[in-house]
C-alpha positions in Angstrom: 0.0 0.0 0.0 2.9 2.4 0.8 4.4 1.7 -2.6 1.1 2.3 -4.3 0.8 5.7 -2.6 4.3 6.5 -3.7 3.1 6.1 -7.3 0.0 8.1 -6.7 2.0 11.0 -5.2 4.6 10.8 -8.0 1.8 11.3 -10.5 0.8 14.5 -8.7 -2.6 13.4 -7.4 -1.8 14.2 -3.8 -0.6 17.5 -2.4 3.1 17.7 -1.8 2.5 18.9 1.8 1.7 15.4 2.8 5.0 13.5 3.3 5.1 9.9 2.0 6.6 8.7 5.3 3.6 10.1 7.2 1.1 8.5 4.8 3.0 5.2 5.0 2.8 5.2 8.8 -0.9 6.1 8.5 -1.6 3.1 6.3 0.4 0.7 8.5 -1.3 1.7 11.7 -4.8 2.1 10.2 -4.8 -1.6 9.4 -3.6 -2.6 12.8 -7.2 -2.6 14.2 -8.0 -5.4 11.8 -5.1 -7.6 12.7 -5.3 -7.4 16.5 -9.1 -8.0 16.7 -10.1 -11.7 17.0 -13.0 -12.8 15.0 -15.4 -13.1 17.9 -18.5 -13.0 15.7 -17.5 -16.5 14.5 -17.6 -17.8 18.1 -21.0 -16.3 18.8 -22.4 -17.6 15.5 -21.2 -21.1 16.4 -22.8 -20.8 19.9 -26.1 -19.8 18.3 -26.1 -22.4 15.6 -25.1 -25.2 18.0 -27.5 -24.1 20.8 -24.6 -23.8 23.2 -25.7 -20.2 24.0 -28.5 -21.7 26.1 -26.1 -23.5 28.4 -24.1 -20.4 29.1 -27.1 -18.5 30.5 -26.8 -20.2 33.9 -23.2 -19.0 34.5 -22.5 -16.2 36.9 -21.1 -13.9 34.2 -23.6 -12.9 31.5 -22.9 -14.6 28.2 -22.5 -11.4 26.2 -19.8 -10.0 28.5 -18.1 -13.3 28.9 -17.5 -13.4 25.1 -16.4 -9.7 25.2 -13.9 -10.4 28.0 -12.5 -13.3 25.9 -12.2 -11.1 22.9 -10.5 -8.4 24.9 -8.0 -10.8 26.3 -7.0 -12.1 22.8 -7.0 -8.6 21.5 -4.6 -7.3 24.2 -2.2 -10.2 23.6 -2.3 -9.4 19.8 -1.8 -5.7 20.6 1.4 -6.4 22.6 2.8 -8.7 19.9 2.0 -6.4 17.0 3.3 -3.4 18.9 6.7 -5.0 19.8 7.2 -6.4 16.3 5.1 -4.2 14.0 6.4 -0.7 15.1 10.1 -1.5 14.7 9.3 -3.2 11.3 7.5 0.0 10.1 10.3 2.1 11.4 13.0 0.3 9.4 10.7 -0.2 6.4 10.0 3.5 6.1 13.4 4.7 7.3 12.3 6.6 10.4 9.4 7.9 12.5 6.6 10.2 11.2 7.7 13.8 10.7 6.0 14.9 14.0 8.3 12.5 15.9 8.0 9.1 17.6 6.1 10.5 20.5 2.9 10.9 18.3 2.7 7.1 18.2 1.7 6.9 21.9 -1.7 8.7 21.5 -2.2 7.0 18.2 -1.7 3.5 19.6 -4.1 4.4 22.4 -6.8 5.3 19.8 -6.0 2.1 17.9 -6.6 0.0 21.1 -9.9 1.7 22.0 -11.0 1.4 18.4 -10.3 -2.3 18.4 -12.5 -2.7 21.5 -15.3 -0.8 19.6 -14.7 -3.2 16.7 -15.3 -6.1 19.0 -18.6 -4.7 20.0 -19.7 -4.3 16.4 -18.5 -7.9 15.7 -20.8 -9.1 18.6 -23.7 -7.3 16.9 -22.9 -9.3 13.7 -22.7 -12.5 15.7 -26.0 -12.0 17.5 -27.8 -11.3 14.3 -27.3 -15.0 13.5 -30.6 -15.4 15.3 -32.3 -13.9 12.3 -29.8 -14.2 9.4 -28.4 -17.7 10.1 -25.1 -16.5 8.6 -23.1 -14.0 10.5 -20.3 -13.8 7.9 -22.6 -12.1 5.4 -23.6 -9.5 8.0 -19.9 -9.0 9.0 -18.7 -8.6 5.5 -21.3 -5.9 4.9 -20.2 -4.1 8.1 -16.6 -4.6 7.1 -17.0 -3.0 3.7 -18.5 0.1 5.4 -15.7 0.1 7.9 -13.1 0.0 5.1 -14.7 2.6 2.8 -16.0 5.1 5.4 -13.5 4.5 8.2 -10.3 5.8 6.5 -8.5 2.4 6.5 -6.7 2.7 3.2 -6.9 6.4 2.6 -7.0 9.4 5.0 -10.5 10.9 5.1 -9.0 14.3 4.3 -8.3 12.9 0.9 -11.8 11.7 0.2 -13.6 13.5 -2.6 -16.1 16.1 -1.6 -19.1 13.9 -2.6 -18.4 11.8 0.5 -18.5 14.9 2.8 -15.2 14.0 4.6 -15.8 16.6 7.3 -19.0 14.7 8.4 -17.5 11.2 8.1 -15.5 11.7 11.3 -18.7 11.7 13.3 -19.7 8.2 12.1 -18.7 5.1 14.2 -16.5 3.8 11.3 -14.2 6.8 11.7 -13.9 6.2 15.4 -12.7 2.7 14.7 -9.5 3.8 13.1 -9.5 6.8 10.8 -9.8 9.6 13.4 -7.2 8.5 15.8 -4.6 7.4 13.3 -5.0 10.7 11.4 -3.1 12.4 14.3 0.0 11.2 12.6 -0.8 13.7 9.8 -2.1 16.5 11.9 -1.9 16.7 15.7 -3.5 19.0 18.2 -4.8 18.6 21.7 -8.3 19.8 20.5 -8.4 16.9 18.0 -7.3 14.4 20.7 -10.2 15.5 22.9 -12.7 15.5 20.1 -11.7 12.1 18.8 -11.6 10.6 22.3 -15.1 12.0 23.0 -16.4 10.4 19.8 -14.9 7.1 20.6 -16.3 7.0 24.1 -19.7 8.1 22.7 -19.8 5.3 20.2 -18.6 2.7 22.7 -21.4 3.8 25.1 -24.0 3.6 22.3 -22.7 0.3 21.0 -22.7 -1.3 24.5 -26.3 0.0 25.1 -27.5 -1.2 21.7 -25.8 -4.5 22.2 -27.5 -5.0 25.5 -30.9 -4.2 24.0 -30.3 -6.6 21.1 -29.2 -9.4 23.5 -32.4 -9.1 25.5 -34.3 -9.5 22.3 -32.2 -12.6 21.5 -32.9 -14.1 24.8 -36.6 -14.3 24.0 -35.7 -16.5 21.1 -33.8 -19.0 23.2 -35.6 -22.1 24.4 -34.2 -24.1 27.3 -35.6 -27.5 27.9 -38.6 -26.7 25.7 -39.6 -23.7 28.0 
């Protein structure tokens, strides 16, 4: 992807004020969310299809948050591995830190981690919809395409054409997954950090609330011992 952007910039389609090293770091870290997040929706889909979800209902921890805790554990392990291995790889691949300096990676990685947690919540939505769709992968792929296209995974949202209204995309949940936080590599300010953090917390709260409501609806469809 970085080499592709080098060709695009060489052809004059991107303003010269955007250094290729910054854009390369952006691409590398924007995709990190995808790699560190386990595919928890597959586990939930299997529980629903097999009926195992009914046997988890009697456990002390609610089923929904049990799966979320499992996903967070796997995600944190992946985060440590990719941070220790991935960041040095990007440094040597691109020949240095972003132009703002290596310090900017600390807030960016924080946003990546919180965005990955939000991604887990959306995955759980996709998994629970198996109660109606019988195939969570279809729902997940539809969500994933919105995530990729509207979340700034492969291209900073500031470079989106005007028809996509890039100034408004940052308020959507897809931008809070990755595009907003990682864009601090390109342009940093304390005001942006506060704004993006507030948006992430807002969408995490809304996603958790909506997921709880959906889960209660799903419980009505679960039959235990014929009752």
